[in-house]
C-alpha positions as CSV (number, residue, x, y, z in Angstrom):
1,X,-177.4,55.6,57.6
2,X,-180.1,53.2,57.3
3,X,-183.8,55.1,57.2
4,X,-185.4,53.4,59.0
5,X,-184.9,54.0,63.2
6,X,-182.3,56.6,62.9
7,X,-181.3,57.4,66.3
8,X,-181.9,61.5,66.7
9,X,-181.2,63.7,70.0
10,X,-183.0,66.6,69.5
11,X,-181.5,69.7,72.1
12,X,-183.5,72.8,73.0
13,X,-183.7,74.6,76.0
14,X,-187.3,74.8,74.8
15,X,-189.2,72.0,75.9
16,X,-192.1,72.5,74.0
17,X,-189.8,72.5,70.7
18,X,-187.6,70.1,71.8
19,X,-190.6,67.5,72.8
20,X,-192.9,68.4,69.6
21,X,-190.0,67.5,67.2
22,X,-189.3,64.3,68.9
23,X,-193.3,63.4,68.5
24,X,-192.9,64.6,65.1
25,X,-189.8,62.5,64.3
26,X,-191.2,59.8,65.8
27,X,-194.3,59.8,63.8
28,X,-192.1,59.7,60.4
29,X,-189.9,56.2,62.2
30,X,-187.2,58.1,63.9
31,X,-186.1,57.0,67.0
32,X,-186.0,60.1,68.7
33,X,-185.0,61.4,72.5
34,X,-185.3,65.4,73.9
35,X,-182.6,66.9,76.0
36,X,-182.7,70.4,77.1
37,X,-179.3,71.5,78.0
38,X,-175.8,70.7,76.4
39,X,-174.8,69.1,79.6
40,X,-177.2,66.3,79.8
41,X,-177.2,65.9,76.3
42,X,-173.4,64.8,76.4
43,X,-173.8,62.5,79.3
44,X,-177.2,61.5,77.4
45,X,-174.5,60.8,74.0
46,X,-171.9,59.1,76.2
47,X,-174.0,56.1,76.5
48,X,-176.5,56.3,73.8
49,X,-174.6,57.0,70.8
50,X,-176.8,58.6,67.7
51,X,-176.9,58.9,63.9
52,X,-178.1,62.8,64.1
53,X,-178.2,65.1,66.4
54,X,-180.6,68.6,66.0
55,X,-179.5,71.5,68.5
56,X,-180.2,74.8,69.0
57,X,-177.5,77.1,68.9
58,X,-177.4,79.6,72.2
59,X,-178.0,77.8,75.6
60,X,-177.8,80.9,78.7
61,X,-174.6,80.3,79.8
62,X,-173.4,77.2,79.1
63,X,-172.0,75.4,75.9
64,X,-173.3,76.5,72.7
65,X,-174.9,74.0,70.5
66,X,-171.5,74.8,68.1
67,X,-169.3,73.9,70.6
68,X,-171.2,70.4,71.2
69,X,-171.0,69.7,67.7
70,X,-167.5,70.5,67.9
71,X,-167.0,67.9,70.3
72,X,-169.3,65.4,68.5
73,X,-167.2,65.6,65.5
74,X,-164.2,64.4,67.6
75,X,-166.0,61.9,70.1
76,X,-168.8,60.5,67.8
77,X,-167.8,61.5,64.3
78,X,-169.9,59.6,62.2
79,X,-173.1,61.6,64.0
80,X,-174.5,64.3,61.6
81,X,-175.3,67.7,63.4
82,X,-178.0,70.0,62.3
83,X,-178.3,73.3,63.9
84,X,-180.9,76.2,64.3
85,X,-181.1,79.3,66.2
86,X,-183.1,82.5,66.1
87,X,-180.4,84.2,67.8
88,X,-178.2,87.0,66.0
89,X,-174.9,86.2,67.8
90,X,-175.1,82.3,66.1
91,X,-173.1,83.9,63.0
92,X,-170.4,85.1,65.3
93,X,-170.0,81.9,67.0
94,X,-170.2,80.1,63.4
95,X,-167.5,82.5,62.3
96,X,-165.5,81.3,64.9
97,X,-166.1,77.5,64.4
98,X,-165.3,78.4,60.6
99,X,-162.0,79.6,61.4
100,X,-161.2,76.5,63.3
101,X,-161.5,74.0,60.5
102,X,-165.5,73.5,61.2
103,X,-168.4,73.9,59.0
104,X,-172.0,73.0,60.6
105,X,-175.6,73.4,58.7
106,X,-177.8,75.5,60.4
107,X,-181.7,76.6,59.9
108,X,-183.0,79.9,61.1
109,X,-185.6,79.5,64.0
110,X,-188.6,78.9,63.7
111,X,-188.1,76.1,61.0
112,X,-190.6,74.4,60.0
113,X,-190.6,70.5,60.7
114,X,-191.1,69.5,57.3
115,X,-187.9,71.1,56.2
116,X,-185.9,69.4,59.3
117,X,-187.5,66.0,57.6
118,X,-186.3,67.2,54.2
119,X,-183.1,67.1,55.6
120,X,-182.9,64.1,57.6
121,X,-184.0,62.4,54.5
122,X,-181.1,63.4,52.4
123,X,-179.2,62.6,55.4
124,X,-180.3,59.3,54.7
125,X,-179.1,59.3,50.8
126,X,-175.9,61.0,50.8
127,X,-172.6,58.4,50.6
128,X,-170.5,57.8,53.5
129,X,-167.7,60.7,54.3
130,X,-164.1,59.4,53.4
131,X,-161.9,60.4,55.8
């Protein structure tokens, strides 16, 4: 991945969290967009493939960020997914995903933007995955 102008989708139902992270990412040269619910993210991603998705895990009565990550692993396999959660039920959702052969990186909320930026920087230096 080219470190310059990576396309990043930030998904969080807390508008302030999503918008703030988008602004910070933009300041560091990322082409970042916010979405506020999983369905909106799926619709956006269908016409705007991106390099990285940063998503909250728990949404009120909707698909989870983990569900979205699983879907993305099938429809947009080159996209990296970074999850963040402040909810205790996340470990149960991760265990279910792992039992289905999926593994995702997750940060506990609140996560400092510099931690996210460091991980994104690491994504750009990782060799492409072999299929």
